[in-house]
N, C-alpha and C positions, 0 to 999 in steps of 0.2 A: 504493500500500500504506500509506504514512504517513497519508493522509487516512482510510483505513479504520480504522487504529489509533486515530486521534484521535477517531473516532466512538464508541469504547468507553468514554470517560470522561475524567477529569482526567489531566494529564500524569504526576502522581505514580503514579496507578494503572497507567497504560500502561507507564511505565518499570519498575514492579514486575513486571508481566507479562512484559516482555522479559527481565529478569534471571532470572526464574524459569524461563522457557523455555530460556534460554541454559545453565542449569546441567544440563539434560538432554543438552546437546551438548558442553559444556566443563566439566570438573570443576574447581571452585574452592572455597576456604574463605571467600573474601570478594570480593564485587564491589561497587565503589563508583562512582557517577557524581558528579563534582564539577563545579560551574558557576563560571565566572569572575564574581565579584561585585566591583565596584570596579576600581581600576586594576591591582592586583597581589595579588589574593586569590582562592583557590579555596575554595569552600564546598560541603560535602557536600549533595547534593540527594536522593540515594537510595542506600541501602546494603542488601545482602542477603547471606546466607550464615551458616554456623555461628559465625563469629567476630564477628558484629555485636554491638555493645553501644551503650548510650546515649551514651557519650563519642564514639564514631565518628560517630553520627548528627548530632551538633552540632559536628563538627570542621571547622576551616578551616586552610588552608595559606597562609603568607606567601611569595609567590614571590620576594621580595627575599632571603629566607633560603635558599630552595630553588632555587639556580641551575640544578641538573640538570633539575628539572621545567620551569623557565622555558625552558630550552634545548629540551627535547622539544616544548614547545608551539609552537615556531617552525616545526615541520615537520609536515605532514599525513601522518604515517606512524606505525604502532604501533612501540613500542620494548620489546624484551625484555631485562631486566636479567640479566646473567650471575650465576649463583648465587655465584660467587667474586669478583664485582666489588664493590669497596668503594663504598658509597653510603649516604646517610642513609636511615633508615627513613621511608617516606612518612607513616606514622601515629604516629611519635614514641613508640614503646614502648607504644602503646595496645592492641596485639594480642599474643596468646600465640603468636608465631611464632618458630621457630628462626632462628639467625643465617643459615644457608643455607636458602633457600626460593625458590620460583618467584614472579617478579613481572613482570607484563606491563602496560604502560600504553599507551593509545591516545588521542591528541588528538581532540577533537570539533570538527570544522570545518564551518562553513556558508559555502559559496563559498570565499573566501580568508581568512576570519576565524575564529580560534580562539575557541570559546565555553566550552570546558570540557575535562574529562579523564575517561576511563574507566580504572579500575585493577582488575586481577584478581590475587589472591594465593592461593597454595597452600602448605601446610606442607611438602610434599615438593619435591624438586628435579626439574628437567627435565620438568615437567608440560605445558608449552606448546610444541608442535611448530611448525615453520614453517607448516604448513597451518592450525593454530589461530590463529597470529599473523595470517595473511592474512585468515582468516574474521572475526577480531575487528576488523580494519580496516574490513570491510564493515558489521559491526554498529554500529561507532562512528559511521558516517555516518548510519545510520538514527536512532540515538539523538539525534544533533545536530539532525536535521530535526525530530524530535518536540519537542525543547526550544525550538527557534527558532519553530516554528509555534505552540506554546503561548504563548510570549512575545508573538508577533504578535497572537494572539487576545486575550490579556489587554490589550494596548495598544489594539486596536480596540474592545474592550468599554469600556475607560476613555474612549477618544475618543468613543465613541457616547454614554456617560453625560454627558460634558462637553457634547457637542453638543445632547443632549436638554435638559440643564439650561439652556444658553444659549438654545435655542429657546423654552423655557417662559418664561424671563425676558423675551425679546423679545415673545412673545405677550401676556404680562401687561402689559408696558409699552405695547404697541400698543393693547390693550383699554382701558387707563386713558386713553390719549390720545383714543380714539374715544368715550369715555363722553359727551363734550360734543358729539359729532356724531350724536346720536340720530336715527333715522329708518328707516322700513320702505318708504317710497315708492320706486318705480323711479327717479324723478328724483334723489332723494338718494343712492340706492345707486350711481348712476353717478358722482356727485361723490366719494363715498368711494373708489371704485375708482380714479379719476383721482388722488386725493390720494396713495394708496399707491404708485402708479406714479411720479409726479413727485417724490415726497419723496426717493427714492433717488438722484436725478440732481442735477446742478448747474445745470440750466436755469433761466433767469429765468421767473417765473410771473406772469401778469397775471390777477388775480381780479376779475371784474365781476359785479355783482348789485345789486339794489335796496338801499336803506338798511335795515339791520336784518336782513339775511340771514346775517350771521356771517362777513364777509370777514376781519376780523382774527383771529377764532378759528380759521378754516381755515388762515390763514397761520402761526399759532403751531403748529398741529398738523403742518404740512408741515415746519417747522423741527425740531420734536421727533423726528420720524421720520427725519430726514436725518442724514448723517454729520457734520454740523456741530452736532448737538444739545447737545454739551458746550461750545459757544461762545456768544457773546452773541446774543440776538434784540433788535434795536433798532428801535423804531417811530418814525416821523415822520409827523404829519398835515400834509399840504401845503396844507390849506385856510387861507385868510386870511393866507398868508405873502407879503409883498412880496418883490421881487427881492433886496434886500440881506439881509433876514432869512433868506430861503430859502438863500442862498449861505453865510451864516454857520452855519446849522443843519446843512447838508450837509457843508461842508468845514472849518469852524472858522475862527478868526482869531487873529492875533498881537496881543499887547498893543500898544495905540496905533494899531491899523490904522484905526480911526475914532474919533470923539469919545467914544462910550460904551464903547469896548473897553478897559476899565481893567485887565483881566487876560487872559492867554492862554486860549483855549478850544479844545478838540478838537471836531471835527465828527462827525456821525453815521457817516460812512464810516470814520473813524479808530477810533471806539469799537467799531464792529461788526466790525472786522478779524478774519477767520477765521470769522465767523458769518454771520448773516442780517440784512439791512436791509429793513424793511418800509415802503414808501412808500404811505401811505394817502391816498386821494383825490388821486392823482397827476395827474388831469386838471386840477386847480387850480394846478399848478406854473406860475409865471410864465414866459412865453416867453423872457425874457432869460436865464434860468438853464438852460433845456433844453439848449442846446449844450454847456455845461460838464458837465452830468450825462451827456450822451451820450459825451463824451470820456473821462470817468472810467470809464464802463461798457466802453468799447472798449479802453482802454489800461491800466486798473487803476491810474492815478496821478491825483494832484490836488495843489493847493497851497492852503494856508490863505490867507485874505484878509490881505494885508499881508506875506505870507511869500515867500521866494525858494527855499525847499527843496521839491523835488518829492518827494512821498511816495507810497509804494506801498500798495495795500490789496487784500486778498483777501476779497471780500464777495459773497454770493449775494443777488440782488435779488428781492423779491416785491413787486409793486405791486398796488394795488387802486383801484377807482373805481366809484361808483354810476351814473356817466354812460357813455354809449356812446362809448368813446375813438375808435373809427373815425369816428364822426360828428364828433367834435371836430377830427379831422384834416381832414375835408372842409370844415369851417367855418373852417379856418385858425387854430384856437386851440391846436393841438398839433402838434409836429413829426412828420412821417411816419416819418423815420428812427429817431427815439426810440421811436415806437409799435412799430415792428417789433423793435427791440432789447429792449423790455420784454415784448412779447407773444409770446415764443418758444413758451411753453406757456400758451394761454388757458384759463381755468377759469371757467365761467359758473355762478353759484349760482342755483337756481330760487327764485322767490318762494314764500312759504308757501302761497298759494292754489293752487299747483301741486303741493303736497305734502299732499293731503287725508288720506292715511293716517297722516300724522305729527302732525296737530294735537292729537288727544286724547292721544297718547303724550307729546308735549312738555308738554301741560297737566298731566298727572299727574306728570311729572318736576319741573316747577316747583313744584307743590303739595308734593311730597316735600321739595324743598329748603327751602321755607318752613317746613315742619313741623320739619325738622332744626334750623333756626335758632332756632325758638321752643321746641323741645323738647316739641311737642304732637303729637297724633294727626293724620295727614293728613286734610284735609277731603274730603268726597265731592262728586261733581258730579251734579246732577239731569239727567234725560233731556232736559228742555227746554234746559238749558245746553249739553249736548252738541250738540244741534241748532243752537243759536246759534253755538257755536264753529265748527262745520263750515260754516255758511252765510256767516259774516262774511268779507269779502275781505282783511282783514289788510294794509292798505296799509303799515303799519310792520313787517310780517313778524314774525320770531321775537322781536325786541326788544319789539314791541308786545304780543305774546302774553304774554311774561314779565311785563311791567308790569301787564297786565290781570289776570293770575292773582295777582300779589302784592297788588294792590288788592282783589281779590275775597276772598282768604283773610282779609285784615284785616276787611273789611266783614261777612263771614259769621260772624266770631267763632268760627271753627273748626267751624262746622256745615256743612250742605250748601250748596254754592255755587249760587246761582240766577242767572238771566240779568241781573237788575237789579244784581247785585254787580259785573258785568264793566264796566259803564259804556260799552258800545259804542254809538256814535251812527250809524255809517255804515249805509247800506242794503245788505243782503246782495246778493251777485252773483246775477243772475237766469239763470245758465247753468252748465254743467259747469265744473269746476276747470280743465280743459285748454283751455277756450275762450279766445280772445284777449280782452283788455280792450277792450270797445267798448260804447257805450250802446245800449240797446234802446228803440226808439220807443214812446211811450206807447200803450197799448192793443194793441200787437202781442204775439204769442206768442214766447217764446224758441225758438231753433232746436232745442234739445235739452231734454228734460224735466228739471226740477230733481229731484235725487235725494231719495228719501223717507228719513225717519228710520230706518225698518226696514232699508232697503238699506244705509245708511251704517253702522248698527250691525253688520250682518252682515259688511261689508267690514272693519270695525275688528277684530272678533273673529277673522276669518280671518287678518288680518295678524299678530295676536298668536300664533295657533296656528302659523303658519309660522315665526315668529321663535323659538318655543320648541320646534320640532320635534314639535308635538302634545302636549307635556307640559302637564297642567292643574294637578295638585297640587304642593305643595312649593315650595321656594325657586327662583326664576327660572322658575317655571311660568307658564302663560298667566294663571291667576287672580291670581297674585302681580303679574304685569306690569300687569294691568287693575285691580288693587286691588279685587277683589270675591271673594266666597266661591266656592270651587270648585263647590259644589253649585248655586249660582246660575248660574255660568257654564255648567255642564252642562245646566241647564234651558234657558238661552238658546240653546245650541248645538242642542238638540233642537227647540225652538220655531222657530228660524230655518232648520231643515232643513240644517244644515252637516254634510257628510260628511267627517270628519277624514281617513280613509284616502285618499279620492279627492283631497282638497285637498293632502295631502303628496306624493302620487305624481304630481301634475300639474306 
């Protein structure tokens, strides 16, 4: 029944309806519902009857002064004041009531907790019979449930708003982190999904991929999405570090530990405490240091060089290498036990040549960044340049693409970027992007046909439409993403026979 009543509207409206209906059954001059607010205060929530006035509607009772009401609230039973009983007027002379009148109060209880009080007053004496007293006890329980459920509903609404706000903040934060992980290709989408999963954990991550694929960038995003995001992200490039220098960089040293140790220095583990330590090019770490690194990872302790104090650290490790670390183990250049400790969650970044759908998207992104730096209009890309970008193997991956675009924007002087501006010298790959890197004998035909410019343009437009859910016009539409006029894009969609509805439903 209480749920049906709640469906009628707000608690104030429902309580008004109850008190109105109650007057058809119980004659009263004033009915008031008071709610406990604060530790020792009763505040009027709803008042009805001929004696109601503005002062009553804004009235509150201090229970420290009204010991009789405080005592009544201790018991879940209605209480009928005797007409001749000496007691303070509940409403402190705010009402035009004779000294002798009928007064009935009923505590409002939810389970074993008092939440308020219902009072009924009548100018005449002996108006509330034992049957009415019992009936009011029942009504008081209904009123208590209405108030409690309303408060629960308000709390849930508030909690829902807070959770929605937190969710939006997290989504905005996540979106800002992934702005630097642009890509529509299936290969890159798998990487993004893996990053989201592993970021929430404490597992060590081993990122492997060719030079320029963005290993450190991915490591930083994992850190920013992790519970350690408010703690340090400390990076150490292990390349060209000899054993003594690597040990000092990792664990620190005391003053005088060696000839050049003129001051005490903290190591990366100490600096990164509570956060993330990124070991870039970990395959180059000298063999002599690998057992000490393994011990620190296993036990969470270390000593500075020249020090006797064993120090604790709480660090998440993300390691990276452009080399095949497993092959390094087989070649005897990397400890197998350290490899398994670092590679709990392996993450392989695909080379740019396996991300065909992302090349033009990234190129436009880098053009936009260059335009923002110089405060100029973004340069356009000719169709010939698009074909060149798509066919080039990009041995230096995303880093090489960014360098090529920066150079091309400068050489084109803000006009349309042509192939000559890119300065690409390598021979294009004579096979599909997914094909393994292997030479093709002179005079032989590639095993799969090289994609035509038209087919690549169609795939690129389709990728943009999928990303924008078919939206063409306006901000964040496909035309905006491709940096072309919406009318031009519509013309190309028609010419290339792209079925948007079929594309989005597939």
